[in-house]
N, C-alpha and C positions, 0 to 999 in steps of 0.2 A: 716842488712840490705843488697838485694841484689841490687848493685843498676844500673844492666843489666837493672831492670822491668823497671828504673826510663828516659830512655833513649827514648824508644818508638820510632824507629827506621821507616824510612818511609817504608822500605819496608813492613809491617808490618800493615802498615795501614788499615782499614777496611777491614779483613782475621778474621775471627771464626777459631782458631785453638784452640792445645792443650792445656793442662793444664799441664801433664807430660810427661818424656823423653819418648820416644817409644824404647822398644827393637829391633825391624824391620832396625831404624833410623842404628844401632850400626853394623847390617850386611851388608849394601852398601860396597861391596870391591869399591875402587878408579878407575874410569872409567867416560869417557866422557856420562855425560848424557843429554845433550842438545847441536844443534851446535845456535851461534844465529849473524848471518851474519857472521865478522868476530873474531869471541869470541865464546867461548864455558864455559859452566859450567864442575863441572868436583863432581863427587858423591862425596868426599870430604866435598865439599865448598854447597851444599845440605844438606848433616848430621850434618854439624854444624849447620845452619842456622836450621834445622828443632830441633835440641837440643835448641841451644836459642830461639825459638818462645814457645819452650815447658816449659821453666826454668821461661820463663815470663809469663807464661800463666797460672802455675800451682801458682806461686805467687798471677796472682788475679783471681783465684780462679774460672774462668771460667767455663764452660762444655767442656768433650772432646767429638769434632764429631771422625770420622772412621779414622783408620789409614791413608787409600789411600785418604779422601782427603784431611787428613794433607800434605801427600810428593803432589798430585798434586796443591794444595792450595801456597805452599812452593815454589815449582817449577815453576811455574807463576808469582811468585813477581820477583824470579831470572833473572827470562828472561827479565819483566817490568825493571828493575833495567838496566843488557846488555845493554837492548836497549839505554837506556838514558844517560846509561856508555859513550856509545861509541858517541852516538847528540854529548855530550859536548864534546870530545875530536876533533869529527872534528869541531865543532865551536868555538876550545881555550878556552872553560872554563878553568880555574887555580884557585885554590885556596892557595892562598897564604901563607906561614907554619903563618907572623905574623894572618892573621886570620883566622888558625885555632888552635892555641894556646891561643884565646880568645875565639872563642865559647867553646875551653876543659876548661877555665876556667872558664866559664859561667853553663856548665856542672858539674864541681865540686861544685858550690857555688850552686846550683840545691839540692844538695846533703847535703847544709852544711859541705862541706869539704874543707881548700886549697888543692893546685894543687896537691901539696906531698900527702898529707892526702889522695887523691882520688886516687893517684895511686898503694899508698900502700893497701889500699882496693880491690882495683883488685885483686895486685898479692895475698893477701889473699884467696880469691873466685876463684880461680887459672887464672885470665882472664889477659891479656897482652894490658898493655896500649899499647902497639906498635900497633895492632893489636886493639886497638879501635879506634888511632885518625886515623884513616886507613878507620875504616867505616866511622865514623864523618864525613871525606872528599868527601866521594863518597856520605853521604846523601844531603851536601854542594850542591856538583856538579849537583845531582837528582833536587833541590829546584831551584836551580837558571836557568837550562835548562826547569824543570815545568813553570815555572816564566815567561820565556824568549817566550815559546812557545803558553801558553794558556793566557797570557795578551792579545798577537797580536788579541785573536778569542774574547775578548769581549769588546760589542761595550756598552756604558750607554748613554742615551739621557738625557739633562736635564729634558725633559719633564717626563722621566721615576723615577727621582729621585725630580719630585715635586708632583709626581702621588705616588710614596709612603709614600711620607713625609702627605701626604692627608689620609693619612688612618689610621683603629687603631692601629695598628703595630706600622707601621713609626710614627706617634703622640709620644705612649710608651716607644720610643727609644728615641724620642730628650728631652722626659721631665725630668728637673731638677731633680739632687740626694740629701739627707736631711742625712746629721751623727750626727743623735741622742742620748742623752746619757737621761736615764731616770729614776725617781726614783718614787718607792710607797711609799704611808705610811698605809698598811691595816689597816681599820677601818669595822668593823664589821654595814654593814645596820643599824640593832636594837640596836646598842651604845647609850648611856644613853647619855643626855645633858654632865655631867660633864666630860665626856671619849671626845663628839669632840670638848669640847672649849678648853680641854688639850693639843690633835691633834693639834688642831689650832694656839693655842700659841706655838708650836715647833714647825710648819712648817712657821708660819710667823718668828721667832728666827733664822728659817733658812734662806729664801730668804733674811733676813737683812743681815746677815755673806757673804749670795752670792754679793750681792750689792753695799756691802761696799769693794768689791775686789778680795775677798779669793777665790779660786778656786774652782768651785762644784763639782767636786771628792773628796777632804778633805772636806767640808764640810758634806755631807753625810756620810761620813765616821768615821765623831768625834761625829754622831748627833743621836744618837740610844738611848737617855736614854730621855725620859723613851720607846717611842715607837718607830721601830727597822723601817728604808726604805729598801724593797728589787730592786729588775730591775738593771740595770746596761747596758752597749753600745747597741743600737739597731743597729748600721752598718751603712750601706748605703742601703735609699731608696729611692724610688719611690714616691712624694704624695699620687697617689691611693693605697700603700701599708702600706700606716700607715694606724694605727688605726682609726677609726674614730672621737673616741675623739681631738685626733690631726691635722686633717686636716685641720679644720681654723686656728690653733694656728699658726702650721711654718711656713707657708708662711710669716706670717708678722714678724718673728725674725731674727734676722742679727745674722751671726756668734760672737760668747760668747755670745750671751742674753740666758737671762732663759726667759720661758714664769712665765703666774701669773699662782701662783695656782689652777688644777681646781679638781674639788671634782667627784666622779662617787658611785655607788656603791661600787666599790671596795675599796675604801681609797681616799686619796688624791695623787693627781700626780703631781710631776715636770719634768717639758722638757729644756735639754739644749740644744743648737743646734751645734755644736761641728764645723763643714765647710759646705758648697752648692757646688757643682757642676753642670755646666751645664747652670747656667743662665746667667746673663751681664759677659760677656767675655771682658775684655777692657786687652789689650796687648801692650804693651812698645815697639816698633818700633825705628828702627834705621837705619841713613843715614851716610851711610861710604863707603872708599875707601881705597885700600891697596897694598900692592905690598909684593911679593912674591917671592923669590929667593930659588931656590932650590941645598942642596949638588950634586956632582957630582964625576963622574971618574975624573975630572979636576977643580973639588970644591971640597973643606974637608966642616968637618961639622964646625970647627973655624973662616976659609974661607966667607962660606955666613953668617955666622952672622955679623963679623967683614962688612960684605958688606951694609948691613942693616941697622946698626950701622953708618955707614958714609952717607948714604940714609939720615935717620933720621936725622939727625945734617946739612944738607943743606938744606932741607927742614922747620926745626929752623932755619934756618937762612934767609929763603927769596925763594930757591930756590919751582917752581910748583909742587906740591904732582900731580899732575896728567899727569905732562911731565916726573916725573921722572918713574912715574909707567908706562909710554907708554915706554922708554927706557929700565927701566929693571926689571919690573915686569914679570917671567914666569907662570903666570895663564893665559892662552890665553882663557879663555871666559871672561875677563877684562884687559885685560892691555892696549889691543885697543882703548878702554874705559877710559881712564887713571887710571883704578884701582874699577871704578866705581862698587858699587856693588848692589846701590839701596836703597829700606827700607826694612832692615831682620826682622823678629822675633824669639821671644826666640824658642829655637831648631830647628832653620832654619843652622844651624854652627855646625860647630864641639868647641866640649864644652871650650877644650886652647883660641878658637879666641875669643869667647862667653864672655868666662871672662877677656881675658883683653880689650876685646871693653865697655863691659860693664862697667868697670875700667877705663876709660878714658872722661874727660870729651866733651864737643860740643869745635870744633874750635882745639881740642889738638891732640898731634900724639900716638902712644902709643907706653911704651918699645918696645923689640923686644919679637916676642912668636914663639915657637917652636909648629907646630903639624908633624901630621901623612905626608901632602903635602910637609914639609920647614918653612922656617925663614921667619916668617910677619913682618910687622909693617902694623897699620889702623890709618888713620884719619879717626875722628868723627865728621861727617860734620849735624850733627842733631839727636833731639831725639821727638817724639809725642806718645800720649795715642792716641791707636785707637779700637775705637768696631768692634771685630771682632765676634760679637755671629750669627749671619745670616751666614759669611760665616764659621763658627766652626759647626752648626749644620747641614746645608746641606752633609759640610764633613762628618759626620758621616753618612748623610745616604747617602752618594755615595759609601761609606767605605762599607754600610752595605747589598749593593745593589751589589756591586763589588764581596764581598765575595763570594755572594749567586750564581753569575752566575759563579763565579770560581771553584767550586765544581764540577759545571754541565759542564763546558766544559773541565776541568780537565777529567771527568770519559768521555766524548766521546773520546777526544786525546789520550787517553792514547787504548782506545778499534782501535784507528785507524794507529797507530805508532804498537800498535801488528799486527792490519792486513796484514803491510805493510813490514812488516821484515820478511827476513827468519830462518824460525826456524822450525831446524829440531829437534825429540826429537825421543834420543836412548832404 
């Protein structure tokens, strides 16, 4: 497996390039090939990128363009990278080691490796892990620069979202999806009455076991005599993508239910609804306050934890939690409001915070919990079930419209910064 082919760096996006290394690329001597504002691009850098692109596209089996086009397109991408990196430097964009480590962990996981295995695999392919880290750091900076500049160019009105949702495309996007398991007992349309009776008896026996609580998959796997079942997992399907035979059946099922057997010209069908998504979305919201204490140069980790434990004891003893938050909490966004977080939804807070909040009963205060921000204690003031179906559907449509506009604006912005930059190609 060529790990480099799985990274798909930003520099390669949207470019049709070679699928094999070029001999000409190895003949370039090390010299300045382009000046870009306050930066330079060296021939060695261009040669390295050309080789990487060639290896990448060779593994993907793409057709080779002319050699001069490969070099020209690759140089153009390096110029755009340089412009964006310099913009990031001027704006103070920084990628911390923790953020970069997390990104490398994700890349290793995508390759189904541990980070150590990933590093060893790179070495076996003659690639440097440190160089890979630097490449990923650059790409993360570029992504942030692009997002910061392009998002502010995008304006989406409520009317636009509503108009999109009323289109056929919008309605298809927001339709619910069903995860189905399907089993078919093939029966010849011209089968004898005796055969049909025997098959019907077997199907009825299967349904009896399923409705008695046995697993759908297990029952079908052990019900092959005298007639075998075929079929399997149909995956996630929108209603319009289902076989016409199932369209009226599936919406009436709840997850975990098996429909009555249906006979067609192919035989007997049994359909099981594994799960559904995109229908009514009822979420549990939690109303809470918190106090945050951050370890620092003047407060050690142990001291920060000890302070939140003391604050918890004082609150349990009767002191007002909101007053303690105003005095001690270091969360700028909530401290002056007595640590008030309002009603929060799943996924809104970092995982460690959410786990502690979920484990705390209403009107109780959590044990101290450590997150990336510091030490917290959380007071849960209420819980409620909220129907977020309309909001979720509209958010999905909003994301689609935004992503479509984003690519258009990104292309326009890249052309603009290229035109405005000082570029001298040697």
